N, C-alpha and C positions, 0 to 999 in steps of 0.2 A: 581423392576428391579435394580440390582446392577451394578457394574463396567463392568461385562462381557457383558451386553447388550450394554453399551456405546461403548465398544471396538468392538463389532460385527457391530454396525452401522457405526463406523469409517472405519472398514475394507471394508465394502461394497463400500464406495466411495473412498477409498484409501487416507484418510485424515492423516495428521500428528497430533501428540499430543504435546501440549506445557504446561509443568507444571512448575509453579513458586512457589515452596514450601517455606513456611516461618514457623519458629517455633511458636507454639501457646504460647500466653502469659499466664503465670501461675498466675491468680488472685485468685478468690475464687474457692474452690474445687467443689462447686455446679455448677458454671458456666462451669468449665472444664468438668464435667460429662455431662452437657447439650450439650455442643459442640460436645463431642465425640459420642453422640448418633445419630448425623446426618448421613444420608446415601447419596449415590450418587443420583444425580437428575434422577428421573424416566422419561424415554423418551417415547414418544408415539409409538405405534406399527404401522408401515407403512403398509397399505393395500397391500395384495399380488398382486392385479391387477395393482398396480403401479410398472412398471418395468423400465421405462426410468429414468436415473439418475436425469434429471431435474425435473421430476414429483415427484420422491421420495424426492428430496431436497426441493421442494416447500412444500410438506406435512410436512416434518420434521421441517423446520424453522417456519411454521405457527403454529405448535402445540408443539414446543420444550419446551416451558416454562409452558405448561398447568398444570403440576403437581408440579410446584415449588412454595413454600410458600414465597411470597415476603415480608410478615410481619415478617418472622423469621430471624432476623438480626444475629443470631448465625452463619449462613452460611458465613457471611463475614469473619469470623475468620478461615474458612476452605478452603484455596486456592486449596487444592487437590480435592475439590468437586465443589464449586461454580465457582472459577476462571477457573478450568479445563473445566467445562461445558461451560463457556462462550468462552474459547479458541476454543473448538471443534465447537461450534455454529458459530463462526466467519469464520471458514474454510469451512462451508457448504454454506455460503452466495454467493460466486462467482459461484457456481454450479446451484443455483436456478435462477428463473426469476428475473430480477433486480427490477421490480416494487413490486413483492411479497416480496423480500428481504427487501426493504426499508419500506414497510408496517409492516413487522415483527419487524424491529428495533424500529419503532415508537411505536408500540403496547407494546413492552417490556419496553421501557422507560416510557410510560404512566402508566403501572402497578407499576413500581418501584417508580415513583414520588408520586403517591397518596397513600402513606403509612403514618402511624402515625409519623414516624421519617424519617429524610432525609438520614440516613446511607445507605440504600439499593440503593437509586437513585445515590448517590455519588459513591458507589461501581461500578455500571454499567457504569456510564459516565467516570470515571477515567480509568477503564479497557478497555473500548472501545477506549479511546485515546491511551492507552498503546499498544494495539494490532493493531489498524487500522491506527493510525496517527504518532506514534513515529518513527523517521527515523531508529532506531536500531531494529525495529521489522521485522522479516522475513515474517510476515503476513500482513504487512502494505498495506492498500488499501484505499486510500482516498475517492473513490467512495462510500464506505459504511460508512465512517465517516461523509460525508456531511449531511445525515439525522440526525446524532447525533448532529452536530453543529446547524442545523436548529431547532431541538427540544429544545436545551439549550436556544436558543434565545427567545423561547416562554414559557418556563416553569415558575413556580411560586416559584422556589427554589433558583436559581442561582442569585447572587448579580450582580450589575451593572458592576463592574470591570471584573468579569469573563465572563459576557455576551459580553463585548467589546472585550475580547480576542477571544471568539468564533466567533464573527462577523468578526474579522480580518482573522482568520483561514479560515472561509467560503469564504471570498472574494478571498483569495489566491488559495484555492482549486478549485474554479470555473473558474480559468484561465487555459487555455491550457489543457482541459480535453480530453480524448479519444473521437474521432469523430469530434472534433473542428479543424479548421485550426490553425496551430501553429502561434503564434505571430511572426512577422518578426523581425529580428535583423540584425544589420550591424556589420560586422567583419573587422578588419584591419590585414593584413598579415605582416610578418616581413619585407617585401619589402616596406611597406607603402601603398600598393594598398588596396582598400576596395572592399567589396562585400556584398551581402545580402543572408540570408537563402533562401528566396523565389526564388532567381535567380539560385540556384543550380539545375541543370537539371539531374534528375535521377529517376528511378522507386522507389527507397527508399532513404531516407536520415537518417543517424544515427547522431543525435545531442547529443553531450556530453559536458556538462558544467563541467569544471574540474579545479583543481589547481595542478600544477606539484609537489608541496611539499607534497601533500596528498598521504599517503601510499596506500589507497584504490584506488585512481585514478590511481596510477602507476600500481597496480595490474590489473585493468580493461584494461588499455592500452596494457599491455603485453598480456593479454588474447585475446583481439581483434586482435592484430597483429599476433598471432599464430593460430587463428581460421581458420580452413579449409573452413568453411561455409562463414564467412565474406570475406576471401580472394578470394574465388571463385566468389561470386556474385559481389564483387568489381572489380575484373579483367575483368569480363564480361561486365562491364559498368552499371550494374543494381543497384549499391549502391554507394553513396558518403558519406564520413565520415567528419563531421564538428566538430572539437574539439574547444571549445570556452572558453577562460579564462576571467572571468567577474570581477576580482579584480583589485586593483589599482597599486600594486607593479609590474611594468613591468619587472624588473630585474629577478624576479623569473621565469617568463614565458620565457624570453630570454635565461636564463641559461639552459633550458631544451628543447630547440627547437629540438635537435637531437633525443629526445625520441619519437617524432612523425614521422611516415613515411612520406616521401616526397609526396606520392600520396594522402595523406589526405589533407583536408583544415584545416589549423591550424591558428586561429585568436584570437585576443583579443578585448576587449570592450574599445575602445579609449576614449569614452565620458562617460563611466560608466553608460550607459543608463539602462541596465538590472537591476542592483542593485538599482540605485537611483529611478527609476520609477516602480520598482517591476514588471517588465514585465513577469518574470517567478518566480515561487516559488522555491527558492534555499536554503531551510533550511538545506539541506544535500548535500554534495559534495562527489563523483560525482553524477550528475543527468543525466540520459540517456533517450532520446526519440527516437522512431522509427516513421518516417513519410512516407506517401505514395507519389506518384508522384505529387499530388496536395498540398503537405505539410499538409495534414490532419493527425492528430495524431492517430497512431495505438496503440502504447504502450507509457505510461507515467511513468517516474521514474522507469524504468524496469532494471533488471539485464542484464549484457552482455549475460549470458546464456539464458535468456528468449528471448532476441532479436534474438539470434542465432537460437533458436528453432522455433521461429515464421517464420523467413525467410526460413528455411529449409522446414517447414511444408507447406508453401504457395507457394513454387516453386519446386514441385515434379519433373518436367522435368529436371531442372538444377541439381538436386541432386539424380537422379534415379540410378546412378551407385554405 
């Protein structure tokens, strides 16, 4: 099966494709010929009786790598094949059952680890980090990088220094996960008054960690201020927005107070608790969370657009017109 089968499978689920092409290194001509002979990863044929997207996704990720030769390191030099296949695989994971997805990731890493050379295992662990953990990846999803970090901690390949990095990443990723109650934080307003996240009373709370000097933060603030969905549910009393400045230079925050609507709660971290105690994982700014009335996390590190869509989809009566 060539690329057209891969494209067909992607079309069925409406996936995106992410290609990160790099020029091949011209070493020996024999190696070049060997690499060029590689073809696209052959995907399993999904049984016709599987019609539900979750069932099809479960089958695909379980058998996705059945026909991949993990001993053939030439694939590492073909990002249009191996890396493209991994990128497509990553985008199937959220559609599948979470337990099956995690089992699939673990099985994949196990096959890659137990090869004669470590190159294939490094290829997969590095690209999982690139697509699932890197703040700049539009496919970032830490829930599926957690099993990768756990596997690295128990493998026989990774050195102590890298294992320690994986351990720290895992510790941070396991904080404030979807389904958990968000860690409480204390904010200080420009008036000097203080409050806490857990005392904000609303059906939803949009928590945004930001820095006013951050261009992306400014873009998110403008988007949220202009969002009909956010404004409508906010005006109805169903949503409160807490913008939280976690850094030390208070003058930056004070110089941009006018950028935040007066109806939002805009505070700073007077005691630097969030950063010093690593209460939240803020490796990227802005970081947005959507919480329910009990401060349980619905969306973690989500885009403003995703939060907007979630609120609209889960409140059909409010947005029926």
